[in-house]
C-alpha positions in Angstrom: -10.9 7.9 18.8 -9.3 4.6 21.1 -13.2 3.1 21.2 -13.2 3.9 17.1 -9.8 2.0 16.6 -10.6 -0.7 17.8 -13.7 -0.8 16.6 -12.4 -0.6 13.2 -9.1 -2.8 13.9 -12.2 -5.4 14.5 -13.7 -5.1 11.5 -10.0 -5.7 9.9 -9.6 -8.9 11.6 -13.0 -10.3 11.3 -14.3 -10.0 7.4 -13.4 -12.1 4.7 -12.0 -9.9 2.6 -8.8 -9.3 4.7 -8.1 -12.3 4.6 -8.4 -13.4 1.2 -6.6 -10.0 0.4 -4.1 -10.8 3.2 -3.4 -14.3 1.2 -3.3 -13.1 -2.0 -0.8 -10.8 -0.7 1.4 -12.9 1.1 1.1 -15.6 -2.0 2.0 -12.9 -5.1 5.1 -12.3 -2.6 6.2 -15.0 -2.5 6.1 -15.9 -5.4 7.7 -13.5 -7.4 10.7 -13.8 -4.5 11.1 -17.5 -5.2 10.7 -17.4 -9.2 13.6 -14.4 -8.9 15.5 -16.8 -7.1 15.9 -19.1 -8.2 15.5 -17.9 -12.1 17.9 -14.5 -11.7 21.0 -14.8 -10.4 21.2 -10.7 -8.3 24.6 -9.2 -7.8 26.3 -8.4 -4.2 25.5 -4.6 -5.3 21.3 -5.8 -6.3 20.4 -8.3 -4.3 18.6 -6.4 -1.9 16.1 -3.9 -4.5 16.0 -7.5 -6.2 14.9 -10.1 -4.5 13.4 -8.7 -1.2 11.7 -5.7 -2.3 9.0 -8.2 -4.0 6.2 -6.5 -1.5 2.5 -6.4 -2.7 1.7 -5.5 0.0 0.8 -1.9 -1.0 -1.0 -2.2 -3.7 -3.5 -5.0 -2.4 -3.9 -2.5 0.5 -4.4 -0.1 -1.2 -8.0 -2.3 -2.9 -9.1 -2.9 1.6 -8.7 0.7 2.9 -11.4 0.8 0.2 -12.8 -2.1 0.0 -13.5 -0.9 3.9 -14.5 2.3 3.4 -17.0 2.7 0.2 -18.2 -0.9 1.6 -20.4 0.8 4.8 -22.0 2.6 1.9 -22.5 -0.4 0.1 -23.5 -2.8 2.8 -26.1 -0.1 4.4 -23.5 0.3 7.6 -22.7 4.0 7.3 -25.7 4.9 9.5 -24.5 3.0 12.6 -20.7 3.4 12.7 -21.7 7.7 12.1 -23.9 6.4 15.1 -21.9 5.2 17.3 -19.1 7.7 15.7 -21.2 11.2 15.0 -18.0 13.0 14.3 -17.3 12.0 10.9 -13.8 13.2 11.2 -13.1 11.3 13.8 -14.8 8.0 12.0 -12.5 8.7 8.6 -9.2 9.6 11.0 -9.7 6.3 12.7 -10.5 4.1 9.7 -7.2 6.5 8.0 -4.7 4.9 11.0 -6.5 1.4 11.3 -6.2 0.5 7.8 -2.1 1.9 8.0 -1.7 0.2 11.1 -3.3 -3.6 9.3 -0.9 -1.7 6.4 1.8 -2.2 8.7 1.4 -5.3 10.6 1.2 -7.2 6.7 3.9 -6.3 5.0 6.1 -7.2 8.2 4.0 -10.8 8.0 5.1 -10.6 4.1 8.5 -9.5 4.8 9.3 -12.8 7.3 7.7 -14.6 4.8 9.8 -13.5 1.7 13.0 -13.0 4.0 12.7 -17.1 5.0 11.6 -17.6 1.9 14.9 -16.0 -0.1 17.8 -16.0 2.3 17.4 -20.0 1.9 17.2 -20.1 -1.6 19.9 -17.9 -2.6 22.1 -19.5 0.8 21.9 -22.8 -1.3 21.9 -21.1 -4.2 25.5 -20.0 -2.6 24.7 -16.4 -3.8 25.5 -13.7 -2.5 22.9 -12.5 0.7 22.5 -9.2 1.8 23.5 -8.2 5.8 21.0 -7.9 8.2 21.3 -4.4 9.4 20.1 -3.6 5.6 18.1 -5.6 4.6 15.3 -4.8 7.9 16.0 -1.3 6.8 14.4 -2.3 3.7 11.8 -4.2 5.7 11.2 -0.7 7.4 10.5 0.8 4.2 8.5 -1.4 2.1 6.5 -2.0 5.5 5.8 2.2 5.6 5.5 2.3 2.4 2.5 -0.3 3.0 1.2 1.6 5.7 1.1 5.0 3.5 -0.5 3.9 1.0 -3.7 2.3 2.6 -4.3 4.8 4.4 -4.1 7.5 0.9 -6.7 4.5 -0.5 -9.2 5.6 3.2 -9.2 8.8 1.1 -9.5 8.0 -2.0 -13.2 5.3 -0.5 -14.0 8.5 0.9 -14.5 10.3 -1.7 -16.1 7.8 -4.0 -18.0 6.1 -2.3 -19.0 3.0 -4.5 -17.1 0.6 -4.5 -17.0 -0.7 -7.6 -16.3 2.7 -9.5 -13.2 3.5 -7.2 -11.3 0.4 -7.1 -12.0 0.0 -11.4 -10.5 3.4 -11.1 -7.4 2.9 -8.8 -6.6 0.3 -10.9 -7.3 1.7 -13.9 -4.8 5.3 -12.4 -1.9 2.2 -11.3 -1.5 0.0 -13.6 -2.3 2.4 -16.6 -2.5 5.6 -16.1 -0.6 6.5 -14.1 3.1 5.0 -15.9 1.8 6.6 -19.2 1.8 10.0 -17.8 5.2 9.0 -16.6 6.2 7.2 -20.1 4.6 10.6 -21.7 5.7 13.2 -19.0 8.0 12.2 -17.1 8.9 15.5 -15.0 5.8 15.0 -13.9 4.3 11.6 -13.6 7.9 10.9 -10.9 4.8 12.3 -8.7 2.6 10.4 -8.6 1.4 8.3 -5.7 1.3 5.6 -7.3 4.0 4.0 -8.8 7.0 6.4 -8.7 6.7 8.3 -5.4 6.0 4.4 -3.4 9.4 2.9 -5.7 11.0 5.7 -4.3 10.2 6.1 -0.8 11.3 2.5 -0.6 14.1 3.1 -2.3 13.4 1.0 -5.7 15.5 1.2 -8.2 12.8 2.5 -11.1 14.0 -0.5 -13.4 12.4 -2.7 -11.0 8.9 -0.9 -11.7 9.1 -1.0 -15.1 9.6 3.0 -14.9 13.1 3.2 -16.2 14.8 6.4 -16.5 12.3 8.2 -14.3 14.8 10.9 -11.9 12.3 9.8 -9.0 12.4 12.2 -6.3 15.2 11.3 -2.9 13.2 9.2 -0.5 13.0 11.0 1.9 11.2 13.7 -0.1 8.6 11.0 -1.9 7.6 10.1 1.5 6.3 14.6 2.3 5.0 14.1 -1.2 3.2 11.0 -0.8 2.5 12.6 3.0 0.5 16.0 0.6 -1.1 13.1 -1.0 -2.8 11.5 1.9 -3.8 14.6 3.1 -5.4 16.0 0.2 -7.1 13.1 -0.3 -8.5 12.8 4.2 -9.9 16.0 3.2 -11.4 15.9 -0.3 -12.7 13.1 1.2 -13.9 14.3 5.3 -15.6 17.5 3.7 -18.2 15.2 1.3 -18.7 12.7 3.7 -19.2 15.6 6.0 -21.7 16.8 3.5 -23.9 14.1 2.5 -26.7 12.4 3.5 -26.5 8.3 5.3 -28.9 6.5 2.8 
């Protein structure tokens, strides 16, 4: 397993897609924090979630994880990968752990960036700033959610090996299907893995993510439910991976 993890992490570090998506994630998070701190006046009670949850790593690492697993089929590297690691479940597990670690590290990078910029602008405007303990706790929650979304993305990619279909489907589910379900049937939509549960797990007020008046699960419950989604996707993706012929 150690060798598999090293191989997967090497793939991540040496791909232009990872570098590009990392730059986009940092850039968008920084832009959001800058605009919020310059244009709004968060209160002492809301500054933590208004400013320091502007971490877009979850979305980008979710997409990157889907690209990472579907790219094995698209670029016909799946054969050589599985020749080096014949146990397909171990191969999928190594990918899942590698992308979860990448999500955590990406979120940490973003947290450092938005922490420095956000605190600097808030202090310059004489606006409230959160305590260091609360700030670090929020960054830890952000990182945990990014890691969980990365793991979920690997499972999705294992289920839908066509890269374009997987990415488009992921975006449609994230930005259209789940928000519509939340709007029409909030008692069902509040358990969705793309918007509702990550919001709850990060302890972000639902109105901050465009789903006001939704009774989200408690943070701990949301984490357990996300793990259930990840387990289901991993199990189904692993079963398909074991059954598929290599091309």
